TITORFI-715018 format. One line per 10 residues: number of its first residue (from 1); their letters; for each residue x, y, z of C-alpha. Coordinates in steps of 0.5 Angstrom, whole numbers, always signed. Example, Ala and Ser with C-alpha at 12.3 -4.5 7.8 and 13.67 -1.06 7.14 Angstrom:
<nodes>
1> AS> +25:-9:+16  +27:-2:+14 $
</nodes>
This chain:
<nodes>
1> MKNTLDALKF> +59:-97:-29  +61:-92:-35  +54:-91:-36  +52:-89:-29  +58:-84:-29  +56:-81:-35  +49:-81:-33  +51:-77:-26  +56:-72:-30  +50:-71:-34 $
11> YFVNLLRVGL> +45:-69:-28  +50:-65:-24  +52:-61:-30  +45:-59:-32  +43:-57:-25  +49:-53:-24  +48:-50:-31  +41:-48:-29  +42:-46:-22  +48:-41:-25 $
21> FWMIWMQFLR> +43:-39:-30  +38:-37:-25  +43:-33:-21  +46:-29:-27  +39:-28:-29  +36:-25:-23  +42:-21:-22  +42:-18:-29  +34:-16:-28  +36:-13:-21 $
31> WIFVLFSWQL> +41:-8:-25  +35:-7:-30  +30:-5:-25  +37:+0:-22  +37:+3:-30  +29:+5:-30  +29:+7:-23  +35:+11:-23  +32:+18:-22  +29:+15:-16 $
41> IKNSGASLSD> +35:+12:-13  +38:+19:-14  +32:+23:-11  +33:+18:-4  +40:+21:-4  +44:+14:-6  +49:+14:-11  +52:+9:-15  +57:+7:-10  +51:+5:-5 $
51> LWPVLYHSLE> +49:+0:-10  +55:-4:-11  +55:-8:-4  +48:-10:-7  +52:-15:-11  +54:-19:-5  +48:-18:+0  +43:-20:-5  +46:-27:-6  +43:-31:-1 $
61> LDLSTSSYLL> +36:-29:-2  +38:-30:-10  +41:-37:-8  +35:-38:-4  +30:-37:-10  +35:-40:-15  +34:-47:-10  +26:-46:-10  +26:-46:-18  +32:-51:-19 $
71> AFTWFFLSIH> +27:-56:-15  +23:-57:-21  +30:-59:-25  +31:-64:-19  +26:-67:-19  +25:-69:-27  +33:-70:-28  +32:-75:-22  +27:-79:-26  +31:-78:-32 $
81> LYWPKRFLLK> +37:-81:-29  +33:-88:-29  +29:-87:-35  +32:-83:-40  +27:-80:-44  +28:-74:-48  +21:-71:-47  +23:-71:-39  +28:-66:-42  +24:-62:-46 $
91> TIHFMIMIFI> +19:-61:-40  +25:-58:-36  +26:-53:-41  +19:-51:-42  +18:-50:-35  +24:-46:-34  +22:-41:-40  +15:-41:-37  +19:-39:-30  +23:-34:-34 $
101> VLYTLLIVAE> +17:-30:-37  +14:-30:-30  +20:-27:-26  +21:-22:-32  +14:-20:-31  +15:-19:-24  +21:-15:-25  +18:-10:-30  +11:-10:-26  +16:-7:-20 $
111> IGIYPEWMVK> +19:-2:-25  +12:+0:-26  +9:+1:-19  +15:+3:-15  +15:+10:-17  +8:+10:-14  +8:+5:-8  +14:+5:-6  +14:-2:-4  +16:-9:-8 $
121> VNAKAMEYLH> +10:-12:-11  +7:-16:-5  +0:-20:-3  -4:-13:-3  -1:-11:-9  -4:-18:-12  -11:-16:-10  -11:-11:-15  -10:-16:-20  -18:-17:-20 $
131> QPSEILASND> -19:-10:-23  -13:-10:-29  -18:-5:-33  -17:-1:-27  -9:-2:-26  -9:+0:-34  -13:+6:-33  -8:+9:-28  -3:+8:-32  -1:+13:-38 $
141> AWKSVWQVVL> -2:+9:-45  +5:+10:-47  +8:+7:-41  +3:+1:-41  +6:+0:-48  +13:+0:-47  +13:-4:-40  +10:-9:-44  +15:-9:-50  +20:-8:-44 $
151> WLSLSVLGIW> +17:-15:-41  +17:-18:-48  +24:-16:-50  +27:-19:-43  +24:-25:-44  +26:-26:-51  +33:-25:-49  +32:-29:-42  +30:-35:-47  +36:-34:-52 $
161> FYRKVHQKYS> +41:-34:-46  +38:-40:-43  +38:-44:-49  +45:-41:-51  +48:-43:-44  +44:-49:-43  +38:-52:-47  +42:-54:-53  +48:-57:-49  +43:-62:-45 $
171> LKIKVQRASV> +39:-64:-51  +45:-66:-55  +48:-70:-50  +45:-77:-50  +46:-81:-44  +44:-88:-41  +40:-90:-35  +44:-90:-29  +44:-95:-23  +39:-95:-18 $
181> FTFPITILVS> +45:-95:-13  +45:-88:-15  +39:-86:-11  +42:-84:-5  +45:-79:-9  +39:-76:-11  +37:-76:-4  +43:-72:-2  +42:-67:-8  +35:-66:-5 $
191> GLIFVGMRGG> +37:-64:+2  +43:-59:-1  +37:-56:-5  +33:-55:+2  +38:-52:+5  +39:-47:+0  +32:-46:+0  +32:-44:+8  +39:-40:+7  +43:-45:+11 $
201> LQQIPISQSE> +43:-50:+17  +42:-44:+22  +36:-45:+27  +32:-39:+23  +31:-40:+16  +33:-34:+12  +29:-27:+11  +29:-20:+8  +34:-18:+13  +39:-22:+10 $
211> SYFSKYEIVN> +39:-17:+4  +38:-11:+8  +45:-7:+9  +44:+0:+7  +40:+7:+11  +37:+8:+4  +30:+4:+3  +30:+3:-4  +37:+0:-5  +35:-5:+1 $
221> DISVNSAWNL> +29:-7:-3  +33:-7:-10  +37:-12:-6  +32:-17:-4  +29:-22:-9  +23:-20:-12  +20:-27:-12  +22:-29:-6  +19:-23:-3  +12:-24:-7 $
231> AHSVLNNQLI> +12:-31:-4  +13:-29:+3  +8:-24:+3  +3:-29:-1  +5:-34:+5  +3:-29:+11  -3:-27:+7  -5:-34:+8  -3:-34:+15  -7:-29:+17 $
241> ENTNVFVVMD> -14:-33:+15  -13:-38:+21  -8:-34:+26  -6:-27:+29  +1:-27:+26  +3:-21:+30  +3:-23:+37  +8:-21:+41  +5:-21:+48  +0:-24:+53 $
251> STEAHQRVDK> -7:-22:+51  -8:-19:+57  -3:-14:+57  -4:-12:+50  -11:-11:+51  -10:-7:+57  -5:-2:+53  -10:-1:+48  -15:+0:+53  -11:+6:+56 $
261> LHLRSKEPSH> -10:+9:+49  -18:+10:+48  -21:+15:+52  -28:+16:+52  -33:+21:+55  -40:+21:+55  -40:+29:+52  -36:+32:+48  -32:+37:+52  -33:+42:+46 $
271> RLTANAKPNV> -38:+43:+41  -36:+44:+34  -43:+46:+32  -49:+50:+35  -53:+46:+30  -57:+40:+33  -57:+37:+26  -52:+40:+21  -51:+38:+14  -44:+34:+14 $
281> VFILLESWPA> -40:+34:+8  -33:+30:+7  -29:+32:+2  -24:+26:+1  -17:+28:-3  -14:+23:-7  -7:+22:-5  -5:+29:-2  +1:+30:+3  +2:+35:+8 $
291> DLVGVLGAEH> +8:+36:+4  +5:+40:-1  +0:+44:+3  +2:+51:+5  -1:+52:+11  +2:+46:+14  +9:+48:+13  +11:+45:+6  +17:+48:+3  +14:+48:-3 $
301> AATPQFDRWS> +7:+49:-3  +1:+47:-9  -5:+48:-5  -7:+56:-5  -14:+55:-5  -14:+50:+1  -9:+55:+5  -14:+60:+4  -20:+57:+7  -17:+54:+12 $
311> KSGLLFTQCY> -17:+61:+15  -24:+60:+16  -24:+53:+19  -20:+49:+24  -14:+46:+21  -11:+40:+24  -3:+40:+24  -2:+33:+26  -6:+29:+22  -4:+22:+20 $
321> SSGNRSQQGI> -6:+17:+15  -8:+10:+18  -6:+7:+11  -3:+8:+4  -8:+6:+0  -15:+9:-2  -19:+3:+1  -16:+3:+7  -17:+11:+8  -25:+10:+7 $
331> ASLLGAFPAI> -25:+4:+12  -22:+9:+17  -25:+15:+15  -33:+11:+15  -32:+5:+19  -26:+8:+24  -23:+1:+22  -15:+2:+22  -11:+0:+16  -8:-7:+17 $
341> PITTLTDHPD> -1:-10:+14  -1:-15:+9  -9:-15:+7  -14:-10:+7  -21:-10:+10  -25:-9:+4  -22:-15:+1  -25:-19:+6  -33:-18:+5  -35:-23:+10 $
351> RMRKTPTITR> -31:-20:+15  -33:-13:+13  -40:-14:+13  -40:-15:+21  -36:-8:+22  -40:-1:+24  -40:+5:+19  -42:+12:+21  -46:+12:+15  -52:+8:+18 $
361> KFNEDGYSTS> -52:+12:+24  -54:+18:+20  -59:+14:+16  -62:+12:+23  -62:+19:+24  -66:+21:+18  -60:+24:+14  -60:+23:+6  -54:+20:+5  -49:+20:-2 $
371> FIYGGELRYG> -42:+18:-4  -40:+21:-11  -34:+19:-15  -31:+21:-22  -28:+14:-23  -30:+7:-22  -31:+4:-15  -29:-3:-16  -23:-1:-15  -20:-4:-9 $
381> NIKAYLLHNE> -27:-7:-8  -29:+0:-5  -36:-1:-8  -38:-7:-4  -36:-3:+2  -39:+3:+0  -46:-1:-1  -44:-4:+6  -45:+3:+9  -52:+3:+6 $
391> FQTLNDVYDF> -51:+10:+2  -57:+12:-1  -54:+15:-7  -48:+12:-10  -45:+15:-16  -39:+14:-20  -36:+15:-27  -42:+10:-31  -47:+15:-28  -44:+21:-32 $
401> PQLPQGDLGI> -43:+19:-39  -44:+26:-42  -38:+29:-38  -31:+29:-40  -26:+24:-38  -19:+23:-38  -16:+15:-37  -18:+14:-30  -25:+18:-30  -28:+25:-30 $
411> HDEFMFDVFL> -24:+30:-28  -25:+34:-21  -27:+41:-24  -33:+37:-28  -35:+33:-22  -34:+39:-17  -40:+42:-21  -44:+35:-21  -43:+35:-13  -45:+42:-12 $
421> KHLNQQSQPF> -51:+41:-16  -53:+35:-13  -52:+38:-6  -57:+44:-8  -62:+38:-9  -61:+34:-3  -66:+34:+3  -63:+37:+9  -60:+35:+13  -55:+31:+9 $
431> FSIYFTLSSH> -49:+27:+10  -45:+27:+3  -38:+25:+0  -34:+27:-5  -28:+23:-7  -23:+27:-12  -19:+23:-17  -15:+28:-21  -9:+27:-17  -9:+19:-18 $
441> SPYDQPANGF> -4:+17:-23  -4:+18:-30  -5:+25:-28  -9:+27:-35  -13:+33:-32  -14:+38:-37  -10:+44:-34  -3:+43:-33  +4:+47:-32  +3:+50:-25 $
451> VNWNDSEDPF> +9:+47:-22  +16:+47:-24  +20:+44:-19  +25:+40:-24  +22:+34:-20  +20:+27:-22  +14:+28:-18  +12:+35:-22  +6:+31:-25  +3:+29:-19 $
461> HNSVYYTDSV> +5:+36:-16  +1:+39:-22  -5:+35:-21  -5:+37:-13  -5:+44:-16  -11:+43:-21  -15:+40:-15  -14:+45:-11  -16:+51:-16  -22:+47:-17 $
471> LGVFFDKASQ> -24:+46:-10  -23:+54:-9  -28:+55:-14  -33:+50:-11  -32:+53:-4  -34:+60:-7  -40:+57:-10  -43:+53:-4  -41:+59:+1  -47:+63:-3 $
481> TQWYQNTLFV> -52:+57:-2  -58:+57:+3  -55:+50:+6  -48:+53:+7  -49:+56:+14  -52:+49:+17  -46:+45:+14  -40:+42:+17  -35:+41:+12  -29:+36:+13 $
491> ILADHPHQSY> -23:+36:+8  -18:+30:+9  -14:+26:+4  -15:+18:+4  -7:+17:+4  -1:+21:+2  +3:+20:-3  +11:+21:-5  +13:+28:-7  +19:+32:-8 $
501> THRSIATAEY> +21:+30:-1  +22:+23:-3  +21:+21:+4  +21:+13:+6  +14:+11:+6  +16:+8:+13  +17:+15:+16  +11:+19:+20  +13:+25:+16  +11:+22:+10 $
511> RRIPLLITGG> +4:+20:+13  +2:+27:+15  -4:+29:+11  -8:+35:+11  -15:+35:+15  -20:+41:+16  -26:+42:+19  -30:+48:+16  -37:+51:+14  -42:+56:+16 $
521> ALQEQFRGKN> -44:+51:+22  -37:+51:+25  -37:+55:+31  -34:+62:+31  -29:+60:+36  -26:+55:+32  -25:+59:+25  -18:+60:+24  -15:+56:+29  -10:+50:+29 $
531> YDQICTQVDV> -11:+44:+33  -4:+41:+34  -5:+35:+37  -3:+28:+34  -9:+25:+31  -11:+20:+25  -16:+19:+21  -20:+13:+25  -21:+19:+30  -25:+23:+25 $
541> PITLMQQMGY> -32:+19:+25  -31:+18:+33  -31:+25:+34  -37:+26:+29  -41:+21:+32  -40:+24:+39  -42:+31:+37  -48:+28:+34  -50:+24:+40  -50:+18:+37 $
551> DYSEFQWGND> -48:+12:+41  -42:+9:+38  -40:+3:+43  -40:-1:+37  -33:+2:+34  -27:-1:+38  -22:+4:+35  -21:+12:+35  -22:+18:+40  -26:+24:+41 $
561> LMNPDRPPFA> -21:+30:+38  -25:+34:+42  -24:+31:+49  -17:+34:+51  -15:+28:+56  -15:+23:+50  -8:+20:+49  -5:+24:+43  -2:+18:+38  -3:+15:+31 $
571> FFEIIQGFGF> -2:+8:+29  -1:+7:+22  +1:+0:+18  +7:-1:+14  +7:-8:+10  +10:-12:+15  +9:-8:+21  +7:-2:+24  +8:+5:+25  +7:+9:+32 $
581> ITPDGYISHD> +7:+16:+33  +7:+20:+40  +9:+27:+42  +16:+24:+44  +17:+21:+37  +16:+15:+33  +17:+8:+31  +16:+5:+25  +17:-3:+26  +18:-9:+21 $
591> HFNGTHLFNT> +15:-15:+25  +17:-21:+21  +24:-18:+21  +24:-16:+28  +27:-9:+26  +26:-2:+27  +26:+2:+20  +26:+8:+24  +26:+10:+31  +26:+17:+33 $
601> IQNDSLSQQV> +26:+16:+41  +33:+17:+44  +31:+14:+51  +31:+7:+51  +26:+6:+56  +21:+11:+53  +22:+8:+46  +21:+0:+49  +14:+3:+52  +13:+6:+45 $
611> YKNGASYLQV> +14:+0:+41  +10:-4:+46  +4:+0:+45  +5:+0:+38  +6:-8:+38  +0:-9:+43  -5:-4:+38  -3:-8:+32  -4:-15:+36  -11:-13:+38 $
621> LFDHFNRL> -13:-10:+32  -11:-17:+29  -15:-21:+34  -21:-16:+32  -20:-18:+25  -20:-25:+26  -26:-25:+30  -30:-21:+25 $
</nodes>
């Protein structure tokens, strides 16, 4: 009897010590994140007093995560009750030390990516692990070094702390085999661990909402357990392979709502160009937000050249990005395929290959087509998508080894020269795209110091100013060529980026991006004019195909911007839901938590209709994605 009691005491003490260790370690690493992200927290408007409630609100998800990790300890300790072999304890300790290293790596990774993405590590972020060299290249070398040092240092500290409070204790004590009659106790403990995993006995299991309490998004993100969040995101990512996780209403109603949002006419109401076959050139601006563009009302502007050239073009003042990553923007622009939550189209080659693209339309019409970039196109599986587009010329950094390079690729001033030379050699008509690079981290452009706003995003601000300056030089030169008068330029961003405004990525204001159509082929009546209706990237290819007289019936999404009767709206994805922008305001909605992150529409009835339109759009979009 005494042996059984000693064995049970050893059993419970070990479980409690391990569980307590995880709760302490998770909380400790959370405040390490706070320490390294303090400037971001201040930029959001939060103060230290806003963070103290995290200690309480984080407990439930921490307990749930600790319960999952404790399950491994329970399994081996339960065996140890009846077969007390020392190697079982060593196995437990080894696994816990592995978990310490991995959990610490996750926190350090979030310290690194949060300033850039303003989201926690999730399934979409994990997809970037397929290109580790690209991740390293986009990070300053010294940042990569100190992040690795931080990870190793914290891992060593965590292992030392664990060994101090628990491992030595468990290995020093010798216990005898317990009676088999204690088996129901181990089953009861497993039930308690399971209850801890799901966050209690309530009908609906725990979710991230349990940790949400603040009006500041970053504070809520700090409160949410990182491992729980990542596991939840990965599981949701697996779910979409087989089912539509965004169903909220009857399919017929959802399709009827979406059909009303897409109004297409046989002929364009207004012709942007009188030319039958103009050259079409896209300048895709890496990460440019409207908050830095002077002509879009920026409080602090970094785009004098864009502003200058907007006076000779048609400026779209209410254009919004579909997603928040480059591959999402490119798929929206070339395939009129909106960004989707959880995953991206380009990471599903089997589905991607079944989508139509505007490039193929130009190929069929006898255009020379090309895509030029100074970085590596494999990032985000972009190269696979561009090959699917069947560009006749596809160049990236490896095609220009002689040009000066930064950590991520060739700087824009040199690539604009390459692009201009390329256009001079193209046979007309041509459809060509240049994707800028320098406004992507690590912002190591050869010229700096333009902007000093005493803001943490000043390196990014300077990179936009740099790209804008060489964009102006490019246009000054291009306007002197013989092909310019027959060319329509479309200049727009692939997605926005955090700026001095430090907006939440779930707001419409954050998602607003520049879009300008200019060039010699633009009709005089549109020069120096503004287009003030709400629109999005997926509308651009539809508009162009309508202008060119192409059949675009296979493109399900997007509207012709030259059709004055089209419903003005913009859809954008967020990690777990959608945003939907209308002239009356906007809603951004977290589907899995069932909450509005932002709702600027005062009228409850109208707010409900906007929500239903956005929810139906996402539901039908995922139906479309799953059918591909």
